[in-house]
N, C-alpha and C positions, 0 to 999 in steps of 0.2 A: 522420440520425434525430434527432427532437426529443423531449425528455422532457416530463413533465407541466407543468413550470413555464416552458416555452418555450425552455429552454436546449438547445443542441445537445449530445447525449450525448458524453461523452469517449470516446476509444478507449483500449484497454489494451494494454500490452506487458510482456513478462517478460524479465528478464535471464537469461542462462544459469545464473548463480549461484543466482538465485531458483528456477529450474526444478529444479536439483539439490537445493536446500534442501527444496522442496516434496515431491519424491519421497522424500527421507530422512525427513522428518517424517511423511509418510503411511505409510511402511513401519513406522515405530516404533509406530504405533497408539495413542500416548498423547494425541494432540491432536485436537480436533474440527476437521477440515479444512473442514467446511461454513462455518466462521467466515471462512475466507480467501475463499471465494466470495461470502459475504454482504458482506464489506468491499469487495471488488471492485465489486459492484453499487452500493454506496453512493458509492464514489468516482467511478464513471462517471456517476452520476446527479446530480452537483453537490451532494451533501449538504454542508451548511455546516460549516466548521471548528469553529463553536461547538458544534454537535450532536455532532460526532466527538470533540471535546475532553471533553465532558461524559460521554458514554456509553462512549467507547473510549480515553480518556486520550491522544488525538492531540496531538502537539506536534512542533515543529521540532527538528532536531538541530544541534549546533554543528559548523560545518565544521572538519574536521581532516584528517589524512593518510588516514583511512578513509572519511569521510562528506563529501559535497559540500554546498555551500550550496544550500538548497532541499529537502534530504532531510528526510523526516518519519518519525516512529515512532508506531505505533498498537498498543495492547495488545489482543490478541484474547481474552484471558482468562488470568488468573494471569501466568505467566512467558512466555506465548506472544506473540511480537512480530513485526510486519510492518514492514519499511522500504520506503517508497515515495517518489515525487516526482511532481509534476504540472508538465509543461512545455508550451510551444506545440507543436502538431503540426508535424513537419518538412515535411509535404507540403501542409498547409492551415492557414495562419496564423490562420484564424478559429476553429479548433478547438483543443482541448487533448488531451494524451495523459497517461494515468496509467502510470507505469513502476514495476512491482513489482520491487524490487531484492534484498531479502533476507528470509528467514523463518527464525525459530528462537527459542531461548530467550534471555532477556536476558543470561545469562552467556555463551552461545555468540557472540552478536553484539557484546557490549561488554566481554568479558573478565571 
């Protein structure tokens, strides 16, 4: 499938940890979960890192024992944070895949 600007849309995948985080955050009822869906749409549509950085405080994370090189952090509002990465698609090298890794508050994810 091709987006408006002629790019192939990225596919999306979720880690088991992200799925568990999502269910926990949704059940808590304190966070706007539509922001997660909105961000997923922006990521698969090739929204530029400049736009994401300006509007969503998107930035790369330093690789360490918890985060891998290429992991990124985007603030969905206040203390609500999404960790993701974009990799080449394992089945089709001409495409990319967005992997949603973690979701939570800044203090939950970074101590």
